[in-house]
N, C-alpha and C positions, 0 to 999 in steps of 0.2 A: 618239139623241143629236144626230146631224147636223141633224135637222129642227128641234129646239129651238134649236140654235145659229144656224141660218139665220133662224129666226123672230125671235130676239133681235136679230140684226144688222139685219134689215129694220125692226124697230120703232125702233131707234136711228137708222138712216138717215132714216126718215120724220120723226122728231122734229127732226132736224137740218135737213131741208129745210123743214119748216113754220116753224121758228124763223127761217130766212133769208128767208121770205116777207114779213115785216114790214120795210118800208123806212123808215129815218129820213131824212125829207126834209131836215132841217137838216144832216145829214152830207153829203148830195148838194149842197146849196146851198154848203157850205163849200169845195167843189172849184172854185168860181168864182174866177178871178184878177181883180184890180182894178189898173188903171193910172191915174195922174193925167193928166188932159188939161185944157187951158185951156178954160173955159166963158165965152164972150163975154158972155152976158146978165148974169152976175154979176161978171165981171171977176176971176175967181179959178179956181184949179184944183179940179176935182172928180174923184172916182174913178169910172171907167167900167169896166163888167164885160166880161170875155171868158168866155162860157159854154162849158164843156166839152161834147163831143159827147153824153155820156150825159144831160146835163140838157137839151140842145136836143131830144133824142129824146122828152122828156116834154112838150114844149110842145104845148098843145091837148088833152092827155090829163087825165083826172080823177085827182087825187091827194088824199091825206088827210094832214093835218098837225096836230100838237098844239102849242099855244103859249100864251103868257100875253098877255092883253089889255093893251094899252098905250093910255092915254087920249090919243091923238094922232090927230086927224082934221080934215079941212077943215071950215069953217063950215057947209057944206051937209050934212055928215054922210052922204055917199053911200058911204063905206067905213070900215073899221076897220083897225088895225094889230095884228098879233100878233107876238110875239117869242119866240125860243128861250129867252130869259132873263127873269126877273122885272124889273120896272121899274127897280130899283136897279142892274141890270147891263145894261140894254138899250142898243141902238145910240144912242138919243137922250140917255140919262142916265148911262150907265156905260161899260163897256169893250167892248161887242159891236161887231161890224163890220156892214156893209151886208148881208152874207149871213145875218145873224141875225134879220132882220125880213121880214115878208110883208104885202102889202096884201090885204085881203079885201073883195070886192064881192059882197054877198049877192043871191041871186035874188029873195028876198022880204024884207020888213022883218025886221031881226034883233032879237033880244032885247037889252035893255040889259045891259051888263056892268059889273062893278066892276074896279078896278085889280087886276091880277095874277090875275084869274080864269083858271084853266087850262081852255082850250076846245079841242075837236077840230073841225076844219073840213074839209069835202070840197068841192072845186071844180076847175075847169079851170085848168091852169097857163098863165100868159102871162109871157113873159120880156120885160123892158124894159131896153134898153141905151142909149136915147137921150133919153127924156122925163124930164128932171130934176124934174118936178113930181110924179113917182110913184116908188115904190121899184122895185127890180130884179125882184122876184118877186111876181107878182100872181095871186090866185085869183079867177076870174070865175064867175058863176052858182053861187056858193057856198051851202052849207047847213050849219047847225050840226049836228054829229053827237052831241056830248055836251058837257056843262058840268059 
């Protein structure tokens, strides 16, 4: 009886540990604090991030994130934007904040996406606190995991 109870407890603990292994990067990004600072180039206030230590520890490491394709990109098309939310709720069009979007720079040419395609991307995390031409969370050398 003791052996079967121990076995059941081990299985339950293992399941709990495995469930915790999947990290929601959007939840991590949401820990970032933003403060308004004056941006000379535009002559207005913009929100600048202060990244917490656990996010700073991920910089340069490979992460996986799932998000919705948002059709916002520069004219040269070198990157795409993904959002935690569909387009109607994204940072640019709805109520999401800057922690709800990420810039994706693919290692190779990416497939073309449709608005609100839910895609999973893997890439190296780069944090951006100063260059206002780019978003705060950037994935470099990215690859499409699933569409």
